[in-house]
N, C-alpha and C positions, 0 to 999 in steps of 0.2 A: 486863153491864159490856163495852165495847169491848175488841177484842183489844188494842190500845195500852196499856190500863190493867191488863190481866191480868198477874200476875207470871210469871215462868218456873215452870212447874209442877214439883211435887216427886212422884215416884211411887214406890210400893214394890212394885210387881209389873211384870215385863216385858211381861205382857198389856195394860197399859194403853197401852204404846207400840206394840208388834209384833202386837197382835191374838191371835187363838187359832188359827191355821191353821199351815201350814208354816213361815212366817216366824217365828212364836213359838218353834217347837222349834229352828230354826237358831238363833235369838238366844239360847236357853238354852245351847246347846252353847258358843256364842261367849263368853258372860260367863263360863261356868265356865273356859273355857281362859283368858281373860284374868286371872281371879281367882287361878288356879294360877300362872301366869307372874309375876304380880305378887308373890305369896309367894316365888317362887324367887328373884327379883332383890332384893327388899327386906326379907324376913324377916318381913312383916306382910302382911294382906290390905288391900285399899283401904277408905278410910272411906266413899267413894261413887263413883258414876259419873255422867258427864256425856256426853250424846249430842246431836249435831246432825246434820241430815241433808244431802245434797246436793240440788240442785234441776235441773230443766229448766224453760227459759224456753219458753213456749208461744208468744209473740209480744212484740214490743218490745225489740229488740236494740240496744244501744249508745245508749240514749236515757235511762237513768236518771241517768247524770251530767248530762245536759242538763236534768233536772227534770221529765222527763215520766213519766207512768205506765206500768207494764209488768205482764205477767201470767204469772208462773210458778206452778210447783207443785213441793212438795218430793216427793222420790222416797224409796224405803225404805232406799237405800244410805246409810250414815251413818259418822260418826267418833265413836268413844268414847274419853273421857279417863278413867282410873281414877286416882284421887289419895289421898295420904295427908300428912297434916301430919308433918313430921320433929320427932322429940323431940331435946331437948339432949344425950343420949348419943349421938346420930346424928353429932355433930360439928358444925362451923360451918353454918350455914343456907345452903342451895344449892337450885337446881331442877336435879334429876337427871331428864332426859327421855329415855325409851327408847321405841322403836317394836317392836311385835310382829314386824314384818318387818324383823328386824335385818341380813339379809342384803344388802338394799337401802336401809335407812335406818340409819345409825349413830347411836349415842346421843350426847347432849350433856349438859354440865354447865354451867349458868350461875350467876352469882352471884345471890343472893336479893335483887335490887335493881331495884324497879320503874321506877327512872329510868335504866337501862343503855340505851345506844343498840343498835338492831337493825344488825347488820353487813350492809348491802345489798349489798356487794361479794360476799359469800359466800352463795349461793344454796341454803341447805340447808333442809330441811323443818322443823327445830325453830324456825326463826325465826318461823314461824306461831304456834307455842305461845307464843313469846315476845311476839308482838304482843298475844294474847288476855290475857295476864298484864299487860302494861303497860296495856292498856285498861281494866281494873278500877280500877286505881289512879288513873289519868288522869281516869276519871270520877268517883272520890271526891273527888279535889282540886277538880275542876270544881264539886262541889256543897258544897265548903267544909268536908268531913270531913278531920279530922287523921288522918295515916297514922302507925302506930306502928311499932315496930321490926319489920325484915324477918323474915319466917317462912320456914323451907325446905319444900319439897314433894318428894315422890317422886311420879313421873307415869309411867304406861305409855299409850301411844297405839295405837289399833287402828282401821283404816279399811278401808271397802270402797267408798268412792267413788272411781271411776275418776280417776286423775289425768292432768291435761293434757288432759282430755276435754269440757271446756266444760260440767261438771255441778256446779262449784263445790266442788272438794276443798278449796281453800284457805278459802274461808268456813266450810266445815264444822269445819275444825280450829280456826279462830280463834274460833268461836262456842262450840264444845265446851270449849275451853281457858278462855274468858273465864267460862262459867258454872260450870265446874268450881272455878275460883279463887274465884269469887263465893259458891259454896256452902260451900267449905272454910274461907272467911273468916267464914262465919256469917251472910252478906248475903242479901238477896233483892231483885232489880230487876225492874222491869215489863219486859215484852217490848219496848216501844217504847224504853225506855232501852238495852237491850243491843243492839238492832238499830242504834240510832244511833252509839253508841260503838264497836261492832264494826266498823261500816263505816270509821270514822276510824282506829282503831288498825291496821287492816290496811294503811293506807298506809304505815306504817313500813316495809313491804317495799319500797316505791318504785312501786307500781301506784296509780295516780290513779283508782280505780274508783269507780263510784256505789254506792248502797246496796241494790240488788235482792238480790244474793246473801245478805248478812246477814239482810235483812228476811225472806225467805221461810223461811231456816233456822230462825229465831226463831219466826215469826208464823204458820207453816203449821198447816193442821188437816186431819186425814185425812177424805178423801172430797171436798174442793173445792180449786180453784185459788184463787189470791189476785190480785185487782187492788191492787198496790201503788202508793200515791201518796207524794210526798216533800214535805219541808219544810212540817210534820214527817211523819216516817214514819206511814203509815196502811195498814190491811191490810183489804180487803173480800171476803166470800166470793163466789166465782163458781162456781155448781154447773154442770158440764160435761154434755152431753147423755149419757144412760146407754147409749146404744147405740154410743157411740164409745169408744175406747182409744188411747193414746199408746204408740207403739214408739220406743225410744231405741236408736240404732245408732251404735256407735263406728267412726270412720273409720279408726282405729289411727294416726293421725298427731297426735302430742302437740304441743301448744301450750303453753307455760309463760308466763303473762303477765309475771310479774316479770322473767324472763331477756330477754325481747325487747321489753320496754315502750318503750324509746326509739324503736324501728323500727316498732312496731305498735300497741299498745293506747294508750300516753300520746301517741303521734303523733297518734292519731285525736282524743283529747281536746283537744289544741292546736289542731288544724284546726277542730273545732267552735267553740272560743273565738274563734278569728280570724275565723272565718266570721260569727259573731254581731256582733264588733265592726265588721267592714266592712259588714254590712247595716245596722247602726245609724247608721254615718256616711252611707251612701248614702241613707237614709230620713230624714236631716235632724236627728238627735240631735246636741245640742252636743258638741263634742270633749271636754270635762272629764268629760262623762257616758259618752261611748263607752269611755274607758279603763277605767271601773268595770264594764263589762259582763262578765259571767262567763259565760253560757250563753245557748244559741238560745232557751230559753223567756222569757229576760229581754227579748227583742225581738220575741216573737210579736205582742203588741199593735200595735206599730208595723207589723209585716207585714200583719196582717189589716186594719189601717186603709188602708194602701196598697192592698190589693187591693180594698177596697169602692170605692175611687175609679175602678177600672178597669171596674165595672159587672158583674164576674163573681163566682164564688163567693169567699166571705171567707176564703181559705186562704192561709196563710202561704207556701206554695210559690209562690204567684204572685209574690210580692215577690222570692223566690230567683231564679226565671226572668227577671225583668225587671232586676234590679240586679247580679247576680254573673255573670261570665263563666265559660264551661265549662272554659277552659284553666286549668291550674295558676297559682297567684300565686306571685311569688318574694317574699322577704323585704323587699326595697327597694320594691315596690309596695305592700305592706301598710303599711310603715312611712310612706310618703308619704300613704296614705289617713288613717290615724290619728294621725298626726304624734307618733309615738312609736317608740322602738327596741324591737324584740321581745325583747332582753334585759332591758330595763326592764319591759316588761309581765309577764314570768314570772321577775322576779328573786327573788321570794320562795319559789321552788320549784325545788329542785335537779333535781327529775325532769323538770320541763319544760325547764330549761336544757340537760338533756343530748338532749332531743328536737332543740332547736335546733343543737346541735353535729353532728348526724348527718343532718339533713334540710334541703335547700335549697328545696324546692318544696311547696306547700300547695294541696290540692284543695278548695277552699271550696264551690264550687258543689255538687259530688257529695255532700259530708257533710251540707250543710244540707239538701238535697233528702230525703236519706234520713231525717234526723232528724224532719223535719215530716210526711212522709208515714207513717213508721212509727208516730208518736205517733197519728196519726188511726186506723192500722188497729188499734192496740190498743183504742181506744174502739168501733170498729165490732165487733171481735171479742166485747166485753163486751155489746153492744147485741144481736148475733145470739143470744147465749146466752140473754139475759133476754127474747127475743121469744117470741111466741105460736106461732110456726112448728113444725111437726112436726121430730121428731129428725133424720130422714133429710135433710130441707132444711137444718137448722142445720149438719149436719155437713158437707154439700157447700160451704156459705157460709163456714165456718170454714177447711175445707181450702184454699179459694181464698185466703182472707187469708193464711194461711201461706205459700202458694206465692209469692204477691206479696211477702211479706216476704223470702223467700230471694233472690228476683231483686234486690230493692233492696240487700241486704246484699252480695250478690256483685258486682253492677255499680256501684252508687253509693258504698256504704261500703268495698268491695274488701277484705273481710275474710274471704273464702272460700279455698280451695286445691283443686287437681286432685282430691284424694281425695274431699273434701266433695261436689264437683261430680258426681263418678262416683257416689257413694253416693245423693245426692239423685235422679238419673236412674233408678237401680236400684229405689228406693223408688217413684217416679212410675209406672214400667213395671210394677210388680207389685201395684198395688192401692191404693196410698196416696191418700187424698182430698187430702192436702196435705203437704208435707215441706219442711224449713228446717233450715239449720245452727242450732245452739243455743248460747248461751254466747259467749265473746269471739270465736270464729272462728280461721281459720288453722289449723285442725285440729279435733280434738274430735268431737262428736257431731252426728247429724241426728236431729230429732224428727219423726215421722210421725203423722198422724191417720188411723186405720184403723177400719173397722167392727169391733167387738167380736168378732163371730163370725168374722171373717177372720183374727184374729191368728195362729193356729198356722200357717197357710198362708203369710202374709205372712212370717213370720220364717223358714220353711224356705225360702222363695224368696231371701231375702236371703242365707242360708247358700250357697245353690247359686251365686247370681250375684255375690256380692260377696266373701264370706269363704272359700269353698271353695279359691279359688287362692292365698290366704294361708295356708291350712292345709297345701296340697299343698307350698308353698315353705318350710315351717317356721317361718314368722314367727309363727304362734300355734298353739295346740294345740286340736283339736277338743273336748276335755273342758272348755276354758275359755270356749267360745263363750258360754254363758250370761251371763258378765260382760261380753260386748261387744255383745249385742243381747238387749233385754228389753222387756216390756211393762210399764206402770206406771199404777196410778191414784194419785191425790194421797195422800201420806203425811204423818203428823203432823209437828210441829215439835220444836224442842229441848226438852230435859227433864232434870231431876235425877232419878237413881235411887238409892234408898236401900234396897239389897237384903239 
């Protein structure tokens, strides 16, 4: 059965998720503490648990929302949602949502109403639970299933996915919340269903993201990375070279997508759509069709056709370099090309209208060039993995692709920051075969490809050359270092646990 057709699995043992080594022992302690805390809060133990992992994107940054394939893997760090259906004697049905880290994340009580709006102006963590909750019922409505009277739930959330670090803490809580509600309702959905609707429902927060984070969190498989394709979502196993390992290192700079969306993440989504429309107009698409263009993948065929007439490589970037100017475009110039006001183009999206309110210049050449070349690097990465070359040669080629990706993210997509640049340099100077920012950028983590035998020395070098000064200044504690830099093999995906 294809991954997309498989249902979200239900396990009765932690070993099925966490293996049988140190991670299993840590998980057993964690779930026991979660169970005890749940009883202290609600007077009952949970009916079930749902967990969803974070992820590290190996290559393919900021191209999922443009319709292109990406290549992430899940990490062992995850979010757990413990849940119990409320009884009539508990009072009016509600959603009581508490975090185990109560000092940092205050609890919330929401109405048991699947159709309530998410308060986007208030950027609190429990909104992500609400997104997952709403997503289940929106999916049922889309399937024509009648929704009965609201049911209340008691919820306790525990997460180990670093927040604002570019490893998808938001998708982990949305996915875990969605499948927790799914299971508590007595439902079972396919992995593809959950991946699709979890991407859509997270947009209630206001971030117009693609579907990579949700897809890998749901569809991941222990031991392999995944090539994720979209429209519809599909996931294909990619078995990485055994002699290599990935080290994830936190730059200690937090970037919260939902908070800075208008000036960063959503700004880039808008620039990509405008680049696609201007390209389409320049390449002869009729104006009525230009106005319906959504993504750069929509006009790839036109770009390739144009490149073919030039007698060179049939690569879409050829059209970008020939038809878009490198200087930023103003709104008036774009409107004159597409013969439509930008406020009309984005009239259906309040999130995109916010982008237009705070930005006046749009870097179409750089964004399009990054997207088309990054999409090609993803396919080259897959081809190298699947080649007959020796592992050591594969690792060198994969590392080179990762480094090229970082340069493009930094210079063309401009989603890096000084701390990420410093950390990438430290990684490269201390044995990384390739290193790149991972996730949305503007902070978060760097992922490095390292020979497996070199991992301990590599991590020690990062501690000395990047983290030690932060420890000395009191910014972080040495005992917490393993949460900021760690090696990872591909982990398994989301699951329901009946313990």
